[in-house]
N, C-alpha and C positions, 0 to 999 in steps of 0.2 A: 247314080246317086240315090235315087228312089229305092233301088234294090238294097243299097247299103243301109239306108234308113230303116227299111223293112227288116233287114237282118238284125240291126241294132235293137229295134223294137221287140223282135222275137226273143233276142237274148235277154233283154230287160224283163220281158214278160216271164221268161223262164226263171230268171233270178228272183223276181218278185214271187213267183209261185213257190219256189224253194223256201224263200224267207217266210212266206205265209204258212207253209207246211211246218217249218221249224217253230214258228211262233205258236202254231196250233198244238204241236207236241209239248212245247214249254208250258202252254196254258193248261193242257190236260195234266201234265206233271204237277203244276202248281195247284190245280183243283184237287188232285188226288192227295197231295201233301196236306192241303187245307182240311180235307175230309178226315185224314188220319189224325191230324192235330186236334180237330174238333172232337173226334171220338176219344182221344187220349184225355182231353180236357174234361169231357163228360165223366170219364172214369175217375179222374182225380177229384172232381166235384162230388161224385157219389161216395168216394172213399172219405173225403173230408166231412161230408154229412154224417157218415157212419161213425167217424171219430168224434164228431161233436156230440152225437147221441150217446156214445159210450162215455165220453167225458162227463156229460150231464148226469148220466146214471151213476157214475163213480162219485161225483160230487154229492149226489143224494145219499149214497151209501156212507160216505164220510160223515155227513151231517148226522145220519142215523147212528153211526158208530160213536160219534162224539156224545150224542144224547145218551146212548147206552152206557158209555164210560161214566158220564156224570151221574147217571142213575145208580150204577153199581158203586161208585165212590161214595155217594150219599148214603146208600144202604150200609156200606162197610163202616162209615163213620158213625152211623146210628148204632150199629152193632157194637162198635168199640165203646161208645158212650154207655150203652146198656151194660156191657161187660164190666166197665169201670164202676158203674153204679152197683151192679150185683156184687162185685168184689168188695166195695166199701161196705155194703150191707152185710156181706158174709163176715168181713173182718169185725164189724160192729157186733154181730151176733157172737162170734168167737170170743171177743173181749168180754161181753156181758156174761157168757157162760163161764169163762175163766174166773170172773169176779164171783159169780154165784158158787162155783166150786170152792174158791178160796174162802168165801164166807161160810159155806157149809163145813169146810174143814175146821175153820176157827170155832164154829158153834159146836162141832163134835168134840173138839179139843177142850172147850169149856165144859161140855157135859161130862167128859171123862174126868176132867179135874174135879168137877163138882161131885161126881159119883165116887171118885177115889177119896175125896175129903169126907164124904158121907160114910164110906166103908171104914175109914180109919177111925172114926169116932166111936 
C-alpha cells in the first residue's frame, strides 16, 4: 500500500511538473504577447501624436489662408471702389469736356454768324 501511495505521489508529481511546465509556457507566451501589444500601442501612440501635430499645423495653415483671403478680398474691394471712383471722375471729365466742346462750337458758330453779318454789310 505504501508502494502504491508512493507511485501515486510520483505520478501526481509528474503531472504537476507537466502542468507547471505548460503554465510556464503559457505565461511566457502571454508575456511575449503583452510585450508585442505594448510595442504596437507605443507605435500607435507615436503615430497619433504625429497626426495631432500635423492636424495642428494644418489648422494654423487654414487660419493663415483665411487671413490671406480676407486681406486679398479687402484689397480687391478697395481696388474696385477706386476703379469706380476713377470711372466716375473720368466720366465727369468727359462730360465737362463735351460741354466745353459744345460751348466752343456754339461760340464759333456765333462768331461765324457775326463775321458773316459784318461781311454782308
